[in-house]
NUNUKE-251844 format. One record per residue (C-alpha): residue number from 1; residue in one letter; x negated, y, z negated. Coordinates in Angstrom, 1 decimal. Layout:
<recs>
<k:NUM r:A east:X north:Y up:Z>
...
</recs>
This chain:
<recs>
<k:1 r:M east:46.1 north:-31.8 up:-37.9>
<k:2 r:T east:46.7 north:-33.0 up:-34.3>
<k:3 r:A east:47.3 north:-29.4 up:-33.2>
<k:4 r:F east:44.1 north:-28.3 up:-35.1>
<k:5 r:W east:42.0 north:-30.9 up:-33.3>
<k:6 r:I east:43.5 north:-30.0 up:-30.0>
<k:7 r:I east:42.5 north:-26.3 up:-30.6>
<k:8 r:V east:39.0 north:-27.4 up:-31.6>
<k:9 r:G east:38.7 north:-29.6 up:-28.5>
<k:10 r:V east:39.9 north:-26.8 up:-26.2>
<k:11 r:A east:37.5 north:-24.4 up:-27.9>
<k:12 r:A east:34.6 north:-26.8 up:-27.6>
<k:13 r:G east:35.4 north:-27.4 up:-24.0>
<k:14 r:V east:35.5 north:-23.7 up:-23.2>
<k:15 r:A east:32.2 north:-23.2 up:-25.0>
<k:16 r:A east:30.6 north:-26.0 up:-23.0>
<k:17 r:I east:31.8 north:-24.5 up:-19.7>
<k:18 r:L east:30.5 north:-21.2 up:-20.7>
<k:19 r:L east:27.2 north:-22.6 up:-21.7>
<k:20 r:V east:26.8 north:-24.5 up:-18.5>
<k:21 r:G east:28.0 north:-21.4 up:-16.6>
<k:22 r:T east:25.2 north:-19.3 up:-18.3>
<k:23 r:Y east:22.6 north:-21.9 up:-17.4>
<k:24 r:I east:23.7 north:-21.9 up:-13.8>
<k:25 r:C east:23.4 north:-18.1 up:-13.8>
<k:26 r:F east:20.0 north:-18.3 up:-15.3>
<k:27 r:L east:18.8 north:-20.7 up:-12.6>
<k:28 r:L east:20.1 north:-18.5 up:-9.9>
<k:29 r:A east:19.0 north:-15.2 up:-11.1>
<k:30 r:F east:16.0 north:-15.6 up:-13.4>
<k:31 r:Y east:14.3 north:-19.0 up:-13.0>
<k:32 r:S east:11.2 north:-19.3 up:-11.0>
<k:33 r:K east:9.9 north:-22.8 up:-10.2>
<k:34 r:K east:6.2 north:-23.5 up:-10.3>
<k:35 r:R east:4.5 north:-22.7 up:-7.1>
<k:36 r:V east:1.6 north:-24.5 up:-5.4>
<k:37 r:P east:-0.8 north:-21.9 up:-4.0>
<k:38 r:S east:-1.6 north:-22.5 up:-0.3>
<k:39 r:D east:-3.4 north:-20.8 up:2.5>
<k:40 r:E east:-0.3 north:-20.3 up:4.5>
<k:41 r:Y east:0.7 north:-16.8 up:5.5>
<k:42 r:T east:4.4 north:-16.1 up:4.5>
<k:43 r:I east:6.6 north:-13.2 up:5.2>
<k:44 r:P east:9.8 north:-12.2 up:3.3>
<k:45 r:Q east:12.9 north:-14.1 up:4.3>
<k:46 r:G east:15.4 north:-12.5 up:6.6>
<k:47 r:E east:16.0 north:-11.6 up:10.2>
<k:48 r:I east:14.9 north:-8.0 up:9.7>
<k:49 r:Y east:11.3 north:-9.1 up:9.0>
<k:50 r:E east:10.9 north:-11.3 up:12.1>
<k:51 r:P east:9.9 north:-8.5 up:14.5>
<k:52 r:Y east:7.1 north:-7.6 up:12.2>
<k:53 r:R east:5.8 north:-11.1 up:11.5>
<k:54 r:D east:2.6 north:-10.7 up:13.5>
<k:55 r:V east:1.7 north:-7.3 up:12.0>
<k:56 r:M east:2.3 north:-8.5 up:8.5>
<k:57 r:I east:0.3 north:-11.7 up:8.9>
<k:58 r:G east:-2.5 north:-9.6 up:10.5>
<k:59 r:W east:-2.6 north:-7.4 up:7.4>
<k:60 r:M east:-2.7 north:-10.4 up:5.2>
<k:61 r:K east:-5.6 north:-11.9 up:7.2>
<k:62 r:E east:-7.5 north:-8.7 up:7.1>
<k:63 r:A east:-7.1 north:-8.3 up:3.4>
<k:64 r:R east:-8.3 north:-11.9 up:2.7>
<k:65 r:S east:-11.4 north:-11.1 up:4.7>
<k:66 r:M east:-12.1 north:-7.8 up:2.8>
<k:67 r:P east:-14.5 north:-7.9 up:-0.2>
<k:68 r:H east:-12.5 north:-8.2 up:-3.4>
<k:69 r:K east:-12.6 north:-9.6 up:-6.9>
<k:70 r:E east:-10.1 north:-11.8 up:-8.6>
<k:71 r:Y east:-9.1 north:-10.9 up:-12.1>
<k:72 r:S east:-6.8 north:-12.3 up:-14.8>
<k:73 r:T east:-5.4 north:-10.9 up:-18.0>
<k:74 r:V east:-3.0 north:-12.2 up:-20.7>
<k:75 r:S east:0.5 north:-10.8 up:-21.2>
<k:76 r:F east:1.9 north:-9.8 up:-24.6>
<k:77 r:D east:3.6 north:-13.2 up:-24.7>
<k:78 r:G east:0.6 north:-15.3 up:-23.7>
<k:79 r:L east:1.0 north:-15.7 up:-19.9>
<k:80 r:T east:-2.1 north:-15.6 up:-17.8>
<k:81 r:L east:-1.6 north:-13.1 up:-15.0>
<k:82 r:F east:-3.7 north:-12.8 up:-11.9>
<k:83 r:G east:-4.6 north:-10.0 up:-9.5>
<k:84 r:K east:-7.0 north:-9.1 up:-6.7>
<k:85 r:Y east:-9.0 north:-5.9 up:-6.8>
<k:86 r:Y east:-10.2 north:-4.1 up:-3.6>
<k:87 r:E east:-12.6 north:-1.3 up:-4.3>
<k:88 r:Y east:-12.7 north:1.6 up:-1.8>
<k:89 r:K east:-15.6 north:3.0 up:-3.6>
<k:90 r:K east:-16.9 north:3.5 up:-7.2>
<k:91 r:G east:-14.9 north:6.1 up:-9.1>
<k:92 r:A east:-12.0 north:6.2 up:-6.5>
<k:93 r:P east:-8.5 north:6.5 up:-7.8>
<k:94 r:I east:-6.9 north:3.1 up:-8.3>
<k:95 r:E east:-3.4 north:2.1 up:-7.2>
<k:96 r:L east:-1.9 north:-0.7 up:-9.4>
<k:97 r:M east:0.5 north:-2.6 up:-7.1>
<k:98 r:M east:3.5 north:-4.5 up:-8.2>
<k:99 r:H east:5.6 north:-6.7 up:-5.8>
<k:100 r:G east:9.3 north:-7.5 up:-5.6>
<k:101 r:Y east:11.7 north:-10.1 up:-6.8>
<k:102 r:R east:10.5 north:-13.7 up:-6.4>
<k:103 r:G east:7.7 north:-12.4 up:-4.1>
<k:104 r:E east:3.9 north:-12.3 up:-4.5>
<k:105 r:G east:1.3 north:-9.6 up:-4.2>
<k:106 r:E east:-0.2 north:-10.6 up:-0.9>
<k:107 r:R east:3.2 north:-11.0 up:0.9>
<k:108 r:D east:5.2 north:-8.1 up:-0.4>
<k:109 r:L east:2.4 north:-5.6 up:-0.5>
<k:110 r:C east:0.8 north:-6.6 up:2.9>
<k:111 r:G east:-0.7 north:-3.5 up:4.4>
<k:112 r:G east:-0.9 north:-1.9 up:1.0>
<k:113 r:V east:-4.6 north:-2.3 up:0.6>
<k:114 r:Q east:-5.2 north:-0.8 up:4.1>
<k:115 r:R east:-2.8 north:2.0 up:3.2>
<k:116 r:A east:-4.6 north:2.8 up:-0.1>
<k:117 r:F east:-7.9 north:2.8 up:1.7>
<k:118 r:S east:-6.7 north:5.2 up:4.3>
<k:119 r:L east:-6.0 north:7.6 up:1.4>
<k:120 r:G east:-9.4 north:7.0 up:-0.3>
<k:121 r:R east:-8.1 north:4.8 up:-3.1>
<k:122 r:S east:-8.9 north:1.4 up:-4.5>
<k:123 r:A east:-6.1 north:-1.2 up:-5.0>
<k:124 r:L east:-5.4 north:-3.8 up:-7.6>
<k:125 r:V east:-2.7 north:-6.1 up:-6.2>
<k:126 r:I east:-1.2 north:-8.3 up:-8.8>
<k:127 r:D east:1.2 north:-11.4 up:-8.9>
<k:128 r:Q east:3.9 north:-10.7 up:-11.3>
<k:129 r:R east:4.9 north:-13.2 up:-14.0>
<k:130 r:G east:6.6 north:-16.3 up:-12.5>
<k:131 r:C east:5.2 north:-15.4 up:-9.1>
<k:132 r:G east:2.1 north:-16.2 up:-6.9>
<k:133 r:K east:-0.8 north:-17.5 up:-9.1>
<k:134 r:S east:0.5 north:-16.0 up:-12.3>
<k:135 r:D east:2.0 north:-18.1 up:-15.2>
<k:136 r:G east:5.7 north:-18.2 up:-16.2>
<k:137 r:N east:9.0 north:-19.4 up:-15.0>
<k:138 r:V east:11.2 north:-16.4 up:-15.9>
<k:139 r:I east:11.6 north:-13.2 up:-13.8>
<k:140 r:T east:13.2 north:-10.4 up:-15.9>
<k:141 r:F east:14.0 north:-7.8 up:-13.3>
<k:142 r:G east:11.2 north:-5.5 up:-14.5>
<k:143 r:I east:12.0 north:-5.7 up:-18.3>
<k:144 r:N east:9.0 north:-7.7 up:-19.4>
<k:145 r:E east:7.1 north:-7.0 up:-16.1>
<k:146 r:S east:6.9 north:-3.3 up:-17.1>
<k:147 r:R east:5.0 north:-4.5 up:-20.3>
<k:148 r:D east:2.8 north:-6.5 up:-17.9>
<k:149 r:C east:2.2 north:-3.4 up:-15.9>
<k:150 r:L east:0.9 north:-1.5 up:-19.0>
<k:151 r:T east:-1.3 north:-4.5 up:-19.8>
<k:152 r:W east:-2.9 north:-4.2 up:-16.4>
<k:153 r:V east:-3.4 north:-0.5 up:-17.0>
<k:154 r:D east:-5.4 north:-1.3 up:-20.1>
<k:155 r:F east:-7.3 north:-3.9 up:-18.1>
<k:156 r:I east:-8.4 north:-1.4 up:-15.6>
<k:157 r:I east:-9.5 north:1.1 up:-18.2>
<k:158 r:N east:-11.3 north:-1.5 up:-20.3>
<k:159 r:N east:-12.8 north:-3.6 up:-17.4>
<k:160 r:I east:-13.1 north:-1.6 up:-14.2>
<k:161 r:D east:-13.4 north:2.1 up:-14.9>
<k:162 r:K east:-12.6 north:3.8 up:-18.2>
<k:163 r:E east:-12.2 north:7.1 up:-16.5>
<k:164 r:A east:-10.1 north:5.7 up:-13.7>
<k:165 r:K east:-7.2 north:7.8 up:-12.3>
<k:166 r:I east:-4.4 north:5.3 up:-11.9>
<k:167 r:I east:-1.3 north:5.4 up:-9.8>
<k:168 r:L east:1.5 north:2.9 up:-10.5>
<k:169 r:T east:2.8 north:1.6 up:-7.2>
<k:170 r:G east:5.8 north:-0.8 up:-6.8>
<k:171 r:I east:8.1 north:-2.0 up:-4.1>
<k:172 r:S east:11.7 north:-3.3 up:-4.7>
<k:173 r:M east:11.7 north:-4.8 up:-8.3>
<k:174 r:G east:8.1 north:-3.6 up:-8.5>
<k:175 r:A east:9.3 north:-0.1 up:-8.0>
<k:176 r:A east:11.7 north:-0.6 up:-10.9>
<k:177 r:T east:9.0 north:-2.1 up:-12.9>
<k:178 r:V east:6.6 north:0.8 up:-12.5>
<k:179 r:I east:9.3 north:3.4 up:-13.3>
<k:180 r:M east:10.2 north:1.4 up:-16.5>
<k:181 r:A east:6.5 north:1.1 up:-17.4>
<k:182 r:A east:6.2 north:4.9 up:-17.1>
<k:183 r:G east:9.2 north:5.2 up:-19.5>
<k:184 r:R east:7.5 north:3.1 up:-22.0>
<k:185 r:G east:4.5 north:5.5 up:-22.2>
<k:186 r:T east:1.2 north:5.5 up:-20.4>
<k:187 r:P east:-2.4 north:6.5 up:-21.2>
<k:188 r:T east:-3.6 north:9.8 up:-19.7>
<k:189 r:N east:-5.4 north:7.7 up:-17.0>
<k:190 r:V east:-2.1 north:7.2 up:-15.3>
<k:191 r:I east:-1.4 north:10.2 up:-13.1>
<k:192 r:G east:1.6 north:9.3 up:-10.9>
<k:193 r:V east:4.0 north:6.7 up:-9.7>
<k:194 r:L east:5.0 north:5.5 up:-6.2>
<k:195 r:A east:8.5 north:3.8 up:-6.2>
<k:196 r:D east:9.4 north:2.2 up:-2.9>
<k:197 r:C east:13.1 north:1.0 up:-2.5>
<k:198 r:G east:13.7 north:0.5 up:-6.2>
<k:199 r:Y east:17.1 north:0.1 up:-8.0>
<k:200 r:T east:18.7 north:2.2 up:-10.7>
<k:201 r:S east:19.3 north:-0.7 up:-13.2>
<k:202 r:A east:19.2 north:-4.4 up:-13.3>
<k:203 r:K east:23.0 north:-4.4 up:-14.1>
<k:204 r:E east:23.8 north:-2.4 up:-11.0>
<k:205 r:I east:21.8 north:-4.3 up:-8.5>
<k:206 r:I east:22.9 north:-7.7 up:-10.0>
<k:207 r:K east:26.6 north:-6.7 up:-9.8>
<k:208 r:K east:26.0 north:-5.5 up:-6.2>
<k:209 r:V east:24.6 north:-8.9 up:-5.2>
<k:210 r:I east:27.6 north:-10.7 up:-6.8>
<k:211 r:R east:29.9 north:-8.5 up:-4.8>
<k:212 r:D east:27.9 north:-9.3 up:-1.7>
<k:213 r:M east:28.7 north:-13.0 up:-2.5>
<k:214 r:K east:32.5 north:-12.2 up:-2.5>
<k:215 r:L east:32.7 north:-12.9 up:-6.2>
<k:216 r:P east:34.1 north:-10.9 up:-9.1>
<k:217 r:A east:31.2 north:-8.9 up:-10.4>
<k:218 r:D east:32.9 north:-7.6 up:-13.5>
<k:219 r:L east:33.9 north:-11.1 up:-14.5>
<k:220 r:L east:30.5 north:-12.8 up:-13.7>
<k:221 r:Y east:28.0 north:-10.1 up:-14.9>
<k:222 r:P east:28.6 north:-10.8 up:-18.6>
<k:223 r:L east:27.6 north:-14.4 up:-18.0>
<k:224 r:V east:24.4 north:-13.3 up:-16.2>
<k:225 r:K east:23.6 north:-11.0 up:-19.1>
<k:226 r:A east:24.2 north:-13.8 up:-21.6>
<k:227 r:A east:22.1 north:-16.1 up:-19.4>
<k:228 r:A east:19.1 north:-13.7 up:-19.7>
<k:229 r:R east:19.4 north:-13.7 up:-23.5>
<k:230 r:L east:20.2 north:-17.4 up:-24.0>
<k:231 r:W east:17.9 north:-19.0 up:-21.5>
<k:232 r:G east:15.4 north:-16.3 up:-20.6>
<k:233 r:G east:14.9 north:-14.8 up:-24.0>
<k:234 r:F east:15.2 north:-11.2 up:-23.0>
<k:235 r:D east:17.8 north:-8.3 up:-23.0>
<k:236 r:L east:18.7 north:-7.4 up:-19.4>
<k:237 r:E east:19.8 north:-4.0 up:-20.5>
<k:238 r:E east:16.9 north:-3.2 up:-22.8>
<k:239 r:I east:15.7 north:-0.6 up:-20.4>
<k:240 r:S east:16.5 north:0.5 up:-16.9>
<k:241 r:P east:14.7 north:2.7 up:-14.3>
<k:242 r:I east:17.3 north:5.5 up:-14.3>
<k:243 r:D east:17.1 north:5.8 up:-18.2>
<k:244 r:A east:13.3 north:5.4 up:-18.2>
<k:245 r:L east:13.2 north:8.5 up:-15.9>
<k:246 r:Q east:14.3 north:10.5 up:-18.9>
<k:247 r:K east:11.4 north:9.3 up:-21.0>
<k:248 r:T east:8.4 north:10.2 up:-18.7>
<k:249 r:E east:6.9 north:13.3 up:-17.3>
<k:250 r:L east:4.8 north:11.5 up:-14.7>
<k:251 r:P east:5.0 north:12.8 up:-11.1>
<k:252 r:I east:7.0 north:10.3 up:-9.0>
<k:253 r:C east:7.1 north:9.8 up:-5.2>
<k:254 r:F east:10.2 north:7.9 up:-4.1>
<k:255 r:F east:10.5 north:6.0 up:-0.8>
<k:256 r:H east:13.6 north:4.2 up:0.7>
<k:257 r:G east:14.9 north:2.9 up:3.9>
<k:258 r:E east:18.2 north:4.3 up:4.9>
<k:259 r:D east:19.4 north:0.9 up:6.4>
<k:260 r:D east:18.4 north:-1.1 up:3.3>
<k:261 r:A east:21.2 north:-3.7 up:3.0>
<k:262 r:F east:19.8 north:-5.2 up:-0.2>
<k:263 r:V east:18.9 north:-2.2 up:-2.5>
<k:264 r:P east:21.1 north:0.7 up:-1.3>
<k:265 r:C east:19.1 north:3.8 up:-0.5>
<k:266 r:E east:21.4 north:5.8 up:-2.7>
<k:267 r:M east:19.9 north:4.2 up:-5.7>
<k:268 r:S east:16.5 north:5.8 up:-5.0>
<k:269 r:V east:18.3 north:9.1 up:-4.2>
<k:270 r:R east:20.1 north:8.9 up:-7.5>
<k:271 r:N east:16.9 north:8.2 up:-9.3>
<k:272 r:H east:15.2 north:11.0 up:-7.6>
<k:273 r:D east:18.1 north:13.4 up:-8.3>
<k:274 r:S east:18.3 north:12.4 up:-12.0>
<k:275 r:Y east:14.5 north:13.0 up:-12.5>
<k:276 r:G east:13.5 north:16.4 up:-13.9>
<k:277 r:G east:9.7 north:16.2 up:-13.4>
<k:278 r:K east:7.5 north:16.6 up:-10.4>
<k:279 r:K east:8.8 north:14.5 up:-7.5>
<k:280 r:M east:9.0 north:13.9 up:-3.8>
<k:281 r:I east:11.2 north:11.6 up:-1.8>
<k:282 r:L east:11.2 north:10.2 up:1.7>
<k:283 r:T east:14.1 north:8.2 up:3.2>
<k:284 r:V east:13.4 north:6.5 up:6.6>
<k:285 r:K east:16.2 north:6.2 up:9.2>
<k:286 r:G east:16.6 north:2.6 up:10.5>
<k:287 r:A east:14.3 north:1.1 up:7.9>
<k:288 r:G east:15.6 north:-2.0 up:6.1>
<k:289 r:H east:14.4 north:-3.3 up:2.6>
<k:290 r:G east:10.7 north:-2.7 up:2.1>
<k:291 r:L east:10.1 north:-1.5 up:5.7>
<k:292 r:C east:9.6 north:2.2 up:5.3>
<k:293 r:Y east:5.8 north:2.0 up:5.8>
<k:294 r:M east:6.3 north:-0.3 up:8.7>
<k:295 r:L east:8.7 north:1.9 up:10.6>
<k:296 r:A east:7.2 north:5.3 up:9.7>
<k:297 r:P east:3.6 north:4.9 up:8.8>
<k:298 r:N east:2.5 north:8.4 up:9.6>
<k:299 r:E east:5.3 north:10.0 up:7.7>
<k:300 r:Y east:4.8 north:7.6 up:4.7>
<k:301 r:L east:1.0 north:8.4 up:4.6>
<k:302 r:Q east:1.5 north:12.1 up:4.9>
<k:303 r:T east:4.2 north:12.2 up:2.2>
<k:304 r:F east:1.9 north:10.2 up:-0.2>
<k:305 r:A east:-1.0 north:12.4 up:0.7>
<k:306 r:D east:1.0 north:15.5 up:0.0>
<k:307 r:F east:2.1 north:13.9 up:-3.3>
<k:308 r:G east:-1.5 north:13.4 up:-4.1>
<k:309 r:N east:-2.3 north:17.0 up:-3.5>
<k:310 r:M east:0.7 north:18.1 up:-5.5>
<k:311 r:I east:-0.5 north:16.2 up:-8.6>
<k:312 r:G east:-4.1 north:17.5 up:-8.4>
<k:313 r:L east:-5.6 north:14.4 up:-6.6>
<k:314 r:P east:-7.0 north:16.0 up:-3.4>
<k:315 r:T east:-6.0 north:13.6 up:-0.7>
<k:316 r:E east:-6.5 north:13.4 up:3.1>
<k:317 r:I east:-5.7 north:10.7 up:5.5>
<k:318 r:K east:-8.7 north:8.9 up:6.7>
<k:319 r:K east:-8.7 north:7.4 up:10.2>
</recs>
């Protein structure tokens, strides 16, 4: 009996350690604490963004001063999600813009409204679940966010323009989000996708980050996956961008900075190469994470204008 209870005690101790370990992984990877909206202008963290601080803040200030409407919708699981709609003109194509991991629409997509207007398009810039003004405390690396993207597509059709031509636009985790949304199936209003510096799968990018921390990725990733299920209530491997690409025929335009130290450029290249539909790709030398448009605005605009022409959306760059 003594040996039995020793075994039980050891097993219980191991289980408790694993449970605590998964909770720590959940807090580090998926939990998003409640934010207090403010009037401050913030830029992404990291030295690579500091040289562009003034430009980014200038874009944000300009966007705040532009006419816009604030909208909200309710997600499939009851969260209230918020977005800002900037109308170029009635009947213009609409870019539905999704931001990155633990970001917010205004910050991660600063300059996005101006870029959309320069191509003759309106923009709906949303705050993803657990970010900005939107409800929620769990970020799911695009799994549930891709469902939210489709909810916003329905919102556009039902509340803004039932004939709208919609382009799903995303940066970083937002790029993964819109690709996965495309893979879930979209109404005919959706005519294309812009994916800027997206990853191939949540598994690959999480393991890459673990390795960057000088920790054993193969050992720790199962804990992260378990954390998503136990504490976040979702399956981290339910869908991935590279798999979703085999389930859509929407034209896709990929962008990625060749000096991206967070999401390797080769991930977008692999996504692009694995896709069998209409596609374009631009990689920008010297550009870090999310900085393609900042470093090469003319090439970026021309590539996306060419993409519009390719998919039957006549597009010219407006000065």
